[in-house]
C-alpha positions in Angstrom: 0.0 0.0 0.0 1.5 3.4 -1.0 1.8 6.1 1.6 -0.9 8.8 1.6 0.2 11.9 -0.4 1.6 14.7 1.8 -0.8 17.6 2.3 0.5 21.1 2.0 -1.1 24.5 2.6 -1.4 27.1 -0.1 1.1 29.1 1.8 3.6 26.3 1.6 3.1 26.0 -2.1 3.5 29.8 -2.5 6.7 29.7 -0.5 8.0 26.8 -2.7 7.0 28.7 -5.8 8.9 31.8 -4.6 12.0 29.7 -4.0 11.7 28.1 -7.4 11.4 31.5 -9.1 14.7 32.6 -7.4 16.6 29.9 -9.4 14.5 29.4 -12.5 13.5 31.8 -15.3 9.8 31.9 -16.3 10.5 29.6 -19.3 12.2 27.1 -17.0 9.5 27.1 -14.3 7.1 24.2 -14.4 4.5 22.8 -12.0 6.8 19.8 -11.6 9.6 22.0 -10.4 7.3 23.8 -8.0 5.9 20.5 -6.8 9.4 19.1 -6.2 10.3 22.2 -4.2 7.1 21.7 -2.1 7.6 18.0 -1.7 4.4 17.0 -3.4 3.3 15.7 -6.8 2.8 17.9 -9.8 -0.7 16.5 -10.0 -1.5 17.8 -6.5 -0.3 21.3 -7.5 -2.3 21.2 -10.7 -5.4 20.0 -9.0 -5.1 22.8 -6.5 -4.3 25.7 -8.9 -5.1 24.3 -12.4 -2.1 25.9 -14.2 1.3 27.5 -13.7 -0.2 30.9 -14.7 -3.0 30.6 -12.2 -0.6 29.7 -9.4 1.7 32.6 -10.3 -1.3 34.9 -10.4 -2.4 33.7 -6.9 1.1 34.3 -5.7 1.1 37.8 -7.2 -2.2 38.6 -5.6 -1.0 37.5 -2.2 2.2 39.5 -2.5 0.2 42.6 -3.5 -2.2 42.2 -0.6 0.6 41.8 2.0 2.6 44.8 0.9 1.2 47.1 3.5 1.9 44.5 6.2 5.5 44.1 4.9 6.2 47.8 5.3 4.5 47.9 8.7 6.7 45.1 9.9 9.8 46.9 8.7 8.6 50.0 10.6 7.9 47.9 13.8 11.4 46.5 13.7 13.2 49.9 13.6 13.0 52.6 16.2 14.0 55.1 13.5 11.5 55.6 10.7 14.4 56.4 8.3 16.1 53.1 9.3 12.9 51.4 8.1 13.1 53.2 4.8 16.7 52.1 4.4 15.7 48.5 5.4 13.0 48.6 2.6 15.7 49.6 0.1 18.0 46.7 1.3 15.1 44.2 0.9 14.6 45.4 -2.6 18.4 44.9 -3.2 17.8 41.2 -2.7 16.3 41.1 -6.2 19.8 41.8 -7.4 21.9 39.3 -5.6 23.7 38.9 -8.9 23.2 40.3 -12.4 21.8 36.9 -13.4 19.3 37.1 -10.5 18.2 40.5 -11.5 17.8 39.4 -15.1 15.6 36.5 -13.9 13.5 38.9 -11.8 13.1 41.2 -14.7 11.8 38.3 -16.8 9.0 37.9 -14.2 8.4 41.6 -14.2 7.9 41.4 -18.0 5.0 39.0 -17.4 3.6 41.5 -14.8 3.7 44.3 -17.3 2.4 42.4 -20.3 -0.5 40.4 -18.8 -3.4 42.6 -17.7 -4.3 40.5 -14.7 -0.7 40.4 -13.4 -0.5 44.2 -14.2 -3.5 44.8 -11.9 -1.7 43.1 -9.0 1.5 45.0 -9.7 -0.4 48.3 -9.6 -1.9 47.3 -6.2 1.5 46.5 -4.9 3.0 49.7 -6.2 0.3 51.9 -4.7 0.5 50.2 -1.3 4.3 50.5 -1.4 4.2 54.2 -2.0 1.5 54.8 0.6 3.6 52.8 3.1 6.7 54.8 2.3 4.7 58.0 2.6 3.5 57.0 6.1 7.1 56.1 7.2 8.5 59.4 5.9 5.7 61.3 7.6 6.8 59.5 10.8 10.3 60.6 10.2 9.2 64.2 9.9 7.2 63.8 13.2 10.3 62.2 14.8 12.5 65.1 13.8 14.6 63.0 11.4 13.4 64.9 8.4 12.9 68.7 8.1 9.5 70.2 8.8 7.7 71.0 5.6 9.1 68.0 3.7 6.7 67.0 0.9 6.5 63.4 2.0 4.2 62.5 -1.0 6.9 63.7 -3.5 9.7 62.2 -1.4 8.0 58.8 -1.3 7.6 58.8 -5.0 11.3 59.8 -5.4 12.5 57.0 -3.0 10.3 54.5 -4.9 11.8 55.6 -8.2 15.4 55.7 -7.0 15.2 52.2 -5.6 13.9 50.8 -8.9 16.3 52.8 -11.0 19.2 51.9 -8.7 18.6 48.2 -9.2 19.1 48.8 -13.0 22.1 51.0 -12.7 23.8 48.6 -10.4 23.4 45.9 -13.1 25.1 48.3 -15.6 28.1 49.1 -13.4 28.2 46.1 -11.0 30.5 47.9 -8.5 30.3 46.3 -5.1 27.2 44.6 -3.7 23.7 45.9 -4.7 22.8 46.6 -1.1 25.5 49.2 -0.8 24.9 50.7 -4.2 21.1 51.1 -3.5 21.8 52.3 0.1 24.1 55.0 -1.2 21.5 56.2 -3.7 18.8 56.3 -1.1 21.0 58.2 1.3 21.8 60.7 -1.5 18.1 61.3 -2.1 17.3 61.7 1.7 20.3 63.9 2.4 18.8 67.4 1.6 15.8 66.6 3.9 17.8 65.4 7.0 17.7 67.6 10.1 21.1 66.2 11.0 23.8 65.2 8.5 24.6 61.5 8.6 
């Protein structure tokens, strides 16, 4: 008698999918690879989600919906609001652990931009990210880390743009680790607004 198939939660499958996307490009990613990562059969994953696209879309939806919680968690971990902003930038730097890793992540971004349903989730994630950054920057003004009168809406947009752009320019120059490259760019953007020079 064969053993009963191992049951896994959706969260476990999402985590396995995320791990698989960190080593496989979209063209290489299969339900079989995801199932192997999760320790279940491909049939079990297919029965649960139907297709690779449906699974990736569910993962994207979950990521988008949890964006606000992610930024709130960063804020809770840091006494300084600006430290939370810098921690956010360092988390984003993980997308560029190497030029190859960044290229792989950009391939998934291409799907997000080209497919309307994925694009909707990307838009939700972006709007929640900016709102979260705006709230953290407002807290930095209230804490006296940033100058009074700082336009936190504009600064949140600028921080968001510089982190994304910095990921790309790091890939062009590849000088040192991405974390340091992005941190330096974020610090340069924040510098004119600081109440005390770093």
